[in-house]
C-alpha positions as CSV (number, residue, x, y, z in Angstrom):
1,M,0.0,0.0,0.0
2,T,1.6,3.3,-1.1
3,R,2.0,6.3,1.2
4,H,-0.3,8.2,-1.2
5,A,-3.0,5.4,-1.0
6,I,-2.7,5.3,2.8
7,S,-3.1,9.1,3.0
8,T,-6.1,9.1,0.7
9,F,-7.7,6.3,2.7
10,L,-7.1,8.0,6.0
11,F,-8.4,11.3,4.7
12,A,-11.7,9.7,3.6
13,A,-12.0,8.0,7.0
14,A,-11.3,11.2,8.8
15,A,-14.0,12.9,6.9
16,A,-16.4,10.3,8.0
17,C,-15.2,10.8,11.6
18,S,-16.4,14.4,11.6
19,T,-20.0,13.1,11.4
20,Q,-19.5,10.8,14.4
21,A,-18.0,13.2,17.0
22,P,-17.7,17.0,17.5
23,D,-14.7,18.4,15.5
24,G,-13.2,19.8,18.6
25,D,-13.2,16.5,20.5
26,C,-11.6,14.6,17.7
27,G,-9.2,17.4,16.9
28,L,-7.9,17.7,20.4
29,A,-7.8,14.0,20.9
30,T,-5.9,13.5,17.7
31,Q,-3.3,16.1,18.7
32,H,-3.0,14.5,22.1
33,V,-2.3,11.1,20.5
34,T,0.1,12.7,18.0
35,D,2.1,14.4,20.8
36,C,2.5,11.1,22.5
37,Y,3.0,8.6,19.7
38,G,4.0,10.7,16.6
39,D,2.4,11.8,13.4
40,E,1.8,8.4,11.9
41,I,-0.2,6.9,14.8
42,G,-1.9,10.2,15.4
43,E,-3.1,10.4,11.8
44,A,-4.4,6.8,11.9
45,F,-6.2,7.5,15.2
46,G,-7.9,10.6,13.7
47,A,-9.1,8.4,10.8
48,S,-11.2,6.3,13.2
49,C,-12.0,8.9,15.8
50,T,-15.5,8.9,17.4
51,G,-16.9,10.8,20.3
52,E,-16.2,7.8,22.6
53,T,-12.6,7.2,21.5
54,A,-11.9,11.0,21.7
55,T,-13.2,11.1,25.3
56,T,-11.1,8.1,26.2
57,A,-7.9,9.5,24.6
58,L,-8.3,12.8,26.3
59,A,-8.9,11.2,29.7
60,E,-5.6,9.3,29.6
61,Q,-2.0,10.4,29.8
62,C,0.9,9.6,27.5
63,P,3.0,6.8,29.1
64,G,6.4,7.9,30.2
65,P,9.7,6.5,31.7
66,D,9.5,8.4,35.0
67,D,9.7,5.1,37.0
68,E,12.4,2.8,35.5
69,K,10.6,-0.2,37.0
70,S,7.2,0.8,35.7
71,D,5.6,-1.1,32.8
72,L,4.6,1.6,30.3
73,F,1.7,-0.5,29.1
74,S,0.8,-2.0,32.4
75,T,-2.0,-4.5,33.0
76,P,-3.2,-5.9,36.3
77,I,-1.6,-9.2,37.6
78,L,-4.1,-11.9,36.7
79,S,-5.7,-14.0,39.3
80,P,-5.5,-16.9,40.3
81,A,-1.8,-17.3,39.8
82,I,-2.2,-19.9,37.1
83,E,-3.9,-17.4,34.9
84,Q,-0.9,-15.1,35.2
85,F,1.3,-18.0,34.1
86,K,-0.9,-18.7,31.1
87,Y,-1.8,-15.2,29.9
88,G,0.1,-12.7,32.0
89,S,2.7,-10.3,30.5
90,I,6.4,-10.8,30.7
91,G,7.1,-7.7,28.6
92,A,7.0,-9.1,25.1
93,D,3.9,-7.3,24.2
94,K,5.5,-3.8,24.6
95,L,6.6,-4.3,21.0
96,G,3.9,-6.8,20.4
97,L,1.9,-7.9,17.4
98,P,-1.5,-6.2,17.1
99,L,-4.1,-8.8,18.2
100,S,-6.2,-8.0,15.1
101,I,-3.2,-9.0,12.9
102,L,-2.7,-12.2,14.9
103,K,-6.3,-13.2,14.2
104,A,-6.2,-12.2,10.5
105,I,-3.0,-13.9,9.5
106,P,-4.4,-17.4,9.3
107,L,-7.1,-16.1,7.0
108,V,-4.8,-14.1,4.7
109,C,-2.1,-16.7,4.6
110,A,-4.4,-19.8,4.8
111,D,-2.6,-21.5,1.9
112,T,0.8,-21.5,3.7
113,L,-0.5,-23.1,6.9
114,P,0.4,-26.7,7.5
115,P,-1.8,-29.1,5.5
116,G,-5.2,-29.8,7.0
117,T,-5.3,-26.7,9.2
118,N,-8.6,-24.9,9.5
119,P,-7.8,-21.2,9.4
120,R,-11.0,-20.3,11.3
121,N,-10.8,-22.9,14.1
122,K,-7.8,-22.9,16.4
123,P,-5.4,-22.5,13.6
124,L,-2.3,-22.2,15.7
125,E,-2.8,-25.7,17.0
126,A,-1.0,-26.6,13.7
127,F,2.2,-25.4,15.4
128,G,1.6,-27.2,18.6
129,M,0.0,-24.3,20.6
130,I,-2.8,-25.1,23.1
131,Y,-6.2,-23.4,23.2
132,E,-8.4,-23.4,26.2
133,A,-12.2,-23.5,25.8
134,G,-13.7,-20.0,25.2
135,K,-10.3,-18.4,24.4
136,D,-9.5,-16.9,21.0
137,V,-5.8,-17.0,21.5
138,P,-3.7,-19.9,22.7
139,I,-2.0,-20.3,26.1
140,G,1.2,-18.3,26.0
141,F,-0.1,-15.0,24.6
142,S,-0.5,-12.0,26.8
143,Q,-2.6,-9.0,25.8
144,K,-2.0,-5.3,26.5
145,R,-3.9,-2.2,25.6
146,M,-2.0,0.8,24.4
147,P,-3.1,3.9,26.4
148,M,-5.1,6.6,24.7
149,V,-5.5,4.7,21.3
150,G,-6.9,1.5,22.7
151,I,-5.3,-1.0,20.3
152,T,-4.5,-4.4,21.8
153,L,-1.0,-5.8,21.4
154,V,0.0,-9.4,22.1
155,G,3.3,-11.1,23.0
156,T,4.4,-14.6,23.7
157,T,5.1,-15.7,27.3
158,C,6.9,-18.6,29.0
159,S,3.8,-20.7,29.1
160,A,3.8,-21.1,25.3
161,C,6.9,-23.3,25.6
162,H,6.2,-24.6,29.1
163,T,2.7,-26.1,29.0
164,A,2.2,-29.7,27.9
165,T,-0.9,-31.9,27.5
166,V,-1.1,-35.6,28.2
167,R,-3.9,-38.1,27.4
168,E,-4.3,-41.6,28.8
169,T,-5.5,-43.0,25.5
170,A,-5.2,-42.0,21.8
171,T,-8.8,-40.8,21.9
172,G,-8.9,-39.6,25.5
173,A,-9.3,-36.0,26.7
174,R,-6.1,-34.0,27.1
175,T,-4.9,-32.9,30.6
176,A,-2.7,-29.8,30.8
177,F,0.5,-29.8,32.9
178,F,1.8,-26.3,33.5
179,G,5.5,-25.9,33.7
180,A,6.2,-29.0,31.6
181,P,7.9,-28.6,28.2
182,N,5.6,-28.2,25.2
183,T,7.3,-30.8,23.0
184,R,4.7,-30.2,20.2
185,F,5.4,-26.5,19.9
186,D,7.2,-25.9,16.6
187,V,8.8,-22.5,17.4
188,Q,10.8,-22.3,14.2
189,G,7.7,-23.3,12.1
190,W,5.5,-20.7,13.8
191,N,8.0,-17.8,13.5
192,S,8.8,-18.7,9.9
193,Y,5.1,-18.8,9.0
194,L,4.4,-15.5,10.8
195,L,7.3,-13.5,9.3
196,G,6.8,-15.2,5.9
197,C,3.2,-14.1,5.9
198,I,3.8,-10.5,7.0
199,Q,6.5,-10.0,4.4
200,D,4.6,-11.5,1.5
201,S,2.8,-8.5,0.0
202,R,0.9,-10.8,-2.4
203,R,-1.0,-12.3,0.5
204,F,-0.6,-9.7,3.2
205,N,-1.9,-6.3,2.0
206,S,-4.6,-3.8,2.7
207,T,-7.1,-5.6,0.5
208,T,-6.7,-9.1,2.0
209,L,-6.6,-7.6,5.6
210,D,-9.7,-5.6,5.0
211,R,-11.5,-8.7,3.9
212,A,-10.2,-10.6,7.0
213,F,-11.1,-7.8,9.4
214,R,-14.6,-7.7,8.0
215,E,-15.0,-11.4,8.6
216,L,-13.6,-11.1,12.1
217,G,-15.6,-8.0,13.0
218,V,-12.5,-5.9,13.7
219,T,-13.3,-2.2,13.9
220,G,-11.9,1.1,15.2
221,A,-8.3,1.5,16.3
222,D,-7.6,-2.3,16.0
223,R,-8.4,-2.0,12.3
224,W,-6.9,1.4,11.3
225,L,-3.8,1.3,13.5
226,A,-2.8,-2.3,13.0
227,Y,-1.6,-2.2,9.5
228,S,-1.0,1.4,8.4
229,T,1.4,2.5,11.2
230,S,4.8,1.7,12.6
231,L,3.5,-0.8,15.1
232,L,3.8,-3.8,12.7
233,R,7.2,-2.7,11.5
234,A,8.5,-2.4,15.1
235,F,7.2,-5.9,15.9
236,T,8.8,-7.6,12.8
237,S,12.1,-5.8,13.3
238,N,12.2,-6.7,17.0
239,L,11.3,-10.4,16.3
240,K,13.9,-10.7,13.5
241,A,16.6,-9.2,15.8
242,Q,15.7,-11.7,18.5
243,I,15.9,-14.6,16.2
244,D,19.2,-13.5,14.6
245,S,20.7,-13.0,18.0
246,V,20.3,-16.7,18.9
247,V,20.1,-18.5,15.6
248,T,23.4,-18.2,13.8
249,D,23.8,-21.4,11.8
250,G,21.3,-23.8,10.2
251,A,17.9,-24.9,11.5
252,W,16.9,-24.1,15.0
């Protein structure tokens, strides 16, 4: 998607915004977001601004590094403790993948998933990840909301690699053991699929994502900010740097 196309798209969306919220509210909120996160995210926020999102943004402060121990995108510790182990943040979601992108990737890159995978039903099981009933992301993914703009980022946690399931018979129900090694998790396969999809402009582009977002019911900031801003570039750059720092020769 070219910069001109993005600007045209955002301008049209911003025009629609003016009918949804008072100009002053969206204008002030967009400037507030821009002062905090920069022009790119501010422009994308303005494109999806409503009275509700403007009020939320103006009520929140820009996160800052005043306390070196503070988590800039803090979330409460989950309770009971096992929930914190399964879904609590360890910091990977600070430069995380937008949740809307995580959900859309199996749809836009369905043909590169392992054979037999249903892209609409627990697709990451194909890489050995473990879903709990009622959860739309597997064990081992934490979620954090970016202040002011409201987009949700996700990051992997220790439990992705350290949760195992065992069954007594080949057809029996699986029992989870937390802390045990997940011997079925194909870390290399997952990261290769993830990066391969994001970097493949034939499959991963504004048209295919828009189609996936419509199917998933993704709206607002999770839609406009996920693809057209620096968030995705920061995630992929950080992930590639982490991989390159530990994988120096051959397969993992």
